[in-house]
C-alpha positions in Angstrom: -22.5 20.1 -4.7 -25.8 19.4 -6.7 -28.7 19.8 -4.4 -32.0 17.9 -5.5 -33.8 18.6 -2.4 -35.5 21.6 -4.5 -37.3 18.8 -6.4 -39.1 18.1 -3.1 -40.3 21.8 -2.7 -41.5 22.1 -6.0 -44.2 19.2 -6.9 -47.3 20.7 -8.8 -49.3 17.5 -8.6 -49.6 17.8 -12.6 -50.2 14.3 -12.9 -53.1 14.1 -11.1 -55.6 14.5 -13.9 -53.9 11.5 -16.0 -56.0 8.6 -17.2 -54.6 5.1 -15.3 -53.9 4.2 -19.5 -51.5 7.6 -19.7 -50.1 6.8 -16.1 -49.2 3.3 -17.4 -47.2 4.8 -20.3 -45.6 7.4 -17.9 -44.3 4.5 -15.6 -43.0 2.8 -18.4 -41.0 5.7 -19.2 -39.9 6.2 -15.9 -38.9 2.7 -15.7 -36.9 3.0 -19.3 -35.0 6.1 -17.6 -34.2 4.2 -14.4 -33.0 1.3 -16.6 -30.6 3.4 -18.8 -29.3 5.1 -15.5 -28.1 1.8 -14.2 -26.9 0.4 -17.6 -25.1 3.4 -18.4 -24.6 5.5 -15.3 -21.0 4.3 -14.9 -20.3 6.1 -18.6 -21.6 9.3 -18.1 -19.8 12.7 -17.3 -20.4 13.4 -13.8 -22.9 16.4 -14.6 -24.8 14.2 -17.0 -25.1 11.6 -14.2 -26.6 14.1 -11.8 -28.7 15.4 -14.5 -30.1 12.5 -15.4 -30.6 11.0 -11.5 -32.7 14.4 -11.4 -34.9 13.7 -14.0 -35.8 10.4 -13.0 -36.2 11.7 -9.0 -38.5 14.2 -10.4 -40.7 12.0 -12.2 -40.9 9.7 -9.5 -42.0 12.5 -7.4 -44.7 13.2 -10.1 -46.0 9.7 -10.0 -46.4 9.5 -6.3 -48.7 12.5 -6.3 -51.1 10.4 -8.7 -53.5 7.8 -6.8 -52.6 5.0 -9.5 -49.0 5.5 -8.5 -48.9 6.4 -5.2 -47.9 2.9 -4.1 -45.3 1.7 -1.5 -43.1 0.5 -4.5 -43.0 3.8 -6.2 -41.6 4.9 -2.6 -39.3 2.3 -2.4 -37.7 3.3 -5.8 -37.8 6.8 -4.9 -35.8 6.2 -1.7 -33.3 4.0 -3.7 -32.8 7.0 -6.3 -32.1 9.2 -3.2 -29.7 7.4 -1.8 -27.7 7.1 -4.9 -28.0 10.7 -5.5 -26.9 11.7 -2.0 -23.5 9.8 -2.8 -22.7 10.6 -6.5 -20.1 13.2 -5.6 -18.1 10.5 -3.6 -18.8 7.6 -5.8 -17.9 9.4 -9.3 -14.6 12.1 -10.0 -15.3 14.9 -12.2 -14.6 12.8 -15.3 -16.8 10.0 -14.1 -14.0 8.0 -13.0 -14.9 5.2 -10.6 -14.1 5.5 -6.8 -14.0 2.6 -4.9 -16.3 2.3 -1.6 -13.6 2.5 0.8 -12.0 5.5 -0.9 -15.1 7.5 -0.9 -15.2 10.6 0.7 -18.1 10.6 2.8 -18.0 14.3 3.5 -19.3 15.0 0.3 -22.7 12.9 0.6 -25.8 15.1 0.8 -27.2 14.4 4.2 -30.4 16.1 3.4 -31.1 14.0 0.7 -30.2 11.0 2.6 -32.6 12.2 5.3 -35.2 12.4 2.7 -34.5 8.5 1.5 -35.2 7.3 4.8 -38.5 9.3 4.7 -39.5 7.6 1.4 -38.4 4.1 2.9 -40.2 4.6 5.9 -43.4 5.3 3.7 -42.4 2.4 1.5 -43.0 0.2 4.4 -46.6 0.3 4.6 -48.6 -2.4 3.8 -47.2 -6.0 3.2 -45.8 -5.2 -0.6 -42.1 -5.8 -0.6 -40.5 -5.6 -3.9 -36.8 -5.8 -5.5 -36.7 -1.7 -4.9 -37.5 -2.1 -1.0 -34.4 -4.6 -0.5 -32.4 -2.2 -3.1 -33.3 0.7 -0.8 -32.8 -1.1 2.1 -28.9 -2.3 0.8 -28.3 1.4 0.1 -29.8 2.8 3.4 -27.3 0.5 5.4 -24.6 2.1 3.2 -25.6 5.7 4.2 -26.2 4.7 7.8 -22.5 3.9 8.0 -20.6 6.8 9.3 -17.1 5.0 7.7 -16.6 2.2 5.7 -15.1 0.3 8.7 -18.6 0.7 10.1 -20.4 -1.0 7.1 -22.7 -3.5 8.6 -21.7 -6.4 5.8 -23.6 -9.0 7.7 -27.3 -7.1 7.4 -26.2 -6.3 3.7 -25.8 -10.2 2.9 -28.9 -10.7 4.8 -30.5 -8.4 2.0 -28.8 -9.6 -0.8 -30.0 -13.1 0.0 -33.7 -11.8 -0.1 -33.0 -9.8 -3.1 -31.8 -12.7 -5.0 -35.0 -14.6 -4.1 -36.9 -12.0 -5.9 -34.4 -11.1 -8.7 -32.3 -14.1 -9.5 -30.1 -12.6 -11.8 -26.1 -13.2 -12.8 -25.6 -9.7 -11.6 -27.3 -10.0 -8.0 -25.7 -13.3 -7.3 -22.1 -11.7 -8.3 -23.0 -8.6 -5.9 -24.2 -11.0 -3.3 -21.0 -12.9 -3.7 -18.8 -9.9 -3.1 -21.2 -9.3 0.1 -20.1 -12.9 1.3 -16.4 -12.0 0.7 -16.8 -8.9 2.8 -19.3 -10.5 5.7 -17.6 -14.0 5.7 -14.2 -13.8 4.1 -12.8 -13.8 0.8 -12.4 -17.4 0.5 -16.1 -18.1 0.7 -16.8 -15.2 -1.6 -14.6 -16.7 -4.1 -16.5 -19.9 -3.5 -19.8 -18.1 -4.2 -18.7 -16.5 -7.7 -17.9 -20.1 -8.8 -21.7 -21.0 -7.9 -23.2 -18.1 -10.2 -25.9 -19.5 -12.3 -25.9 -18.7 -15.6 -22.4 -17.1 -15.2 -21.7 -17.2 -19.2 -23.8 -14.2 -19.0 -21.3 -12.2 -17.3 -18.5 -13.3 -19.7 -18.4 -10.0 -21.0 -18.8 -7.9 -17.8 -15.6 -6.6 -16.5 -16.8 -6.3 -12.9 -16.9 -10.2 -12.9 -13.3 -10.8 -13.0 -13.2 -7.7 -10.9 -14.6 -9.1 -8.1 -12.3 -12.3 -8.3 -9.4 -9.7 -8.2 -10.7 -7.8 -5.4 -11.5 -11.0 -3.5 -8.1 -12.4 -4.0 -6.4 -9.2 -3.1 -8.5 -9.0 0.1 -6.9 -12.5 0.9 -3.4 -11.3 0.1 -2.9 -13.4 -3.0 -1.9 -10.2 -5.1 -0.2 -12.3 -8.0 -3.6 -13.7 -8.7 -5.7 -10.5 -8.1 -3.3 -9.3 -10.8 -4.0 -11.6 -13.2 -8.1 -11.1 -12.6 -7.3 -7.1 -12.9 -5.8 -7.7 -16.1 -8.7 -9.7 -17.6 -11.0 -6.8 -16.3 -8.9 -4.3 -18.0 -9.1 -6.1 -21.5 -13.2 -6.3 -20.8 -13.1 -2.3 -19.7 -16.0 -0.2 -21.9 -15.0 2.9 -21.1 -11.9 5.2 -20.1 -13.2 5.7 -16.6 -13.5 1.8 -16.3 -9.8 1.4 -18.2 -8.4 3.8 -15.3 -10.2 2.3 -12.5 -8.5 -1.1 -13.4 -5.1 0.4 -14.3 -5.1 1.9 -10.7 -6.2 -1.7 -9.0 -3.0 -3.1 -11.3 -0.8 -0.5 -9.6 -2.0 -1.6 -6.0 -1.2 -5.3 -7.1 2.4 -4.4 -8.2 3.5 -1.8 -5.8 2.7 -4.4 -3.1 4.7 -7.2 -5.0 
């Protein structure tokens, strides 16, 4: 298993001498890298994904060693990156194939890195600043705190998604919130929330939009309806890993008919 803890033991403080202008440029690069991981992480090979996450963690660590960037928001993002990196081995197979949350092998989690994530989250709590990264890290922390999928605290996760949507009212956040509603309250209410997503047209080419409908119909026991939505998701799949993932979901629907 890739171990990111060496990053925390090797922080030379090389960015301390940077001017505020140089630091702003570096922070822009850091944000760009993070956005690239968010947009393309699902299409990378697992090794590339681990390498990319390691680079972003490394840069975040260097930034926290500079007075211009040593802020709660930076520590919150570092916590989020730690929680994400700690679970990568269970979320993707060696070919970057997607593994659904309830099927993930939690024994593959890097618990040292999860512990570091909680330390970063504690540093992020200093002061009154509350950023989207604080909330996203809180959601990831709740997933990391659950020893089993069944112990996931969906009620608290939903509360955080409600807060995240107020801070970052995007269609993707609304979609994730609707899924959390489905888990915390029930699939019927989750489906209702999917119909209420503002600017849902922006999700028309996003395969996990119909997949969310499929998942909630499957949870409600309507396998034929779920199959229809997973077929739609399959048509929108952007990568081989997504194609294989949706094919497996279709097999689940068809096996149970």
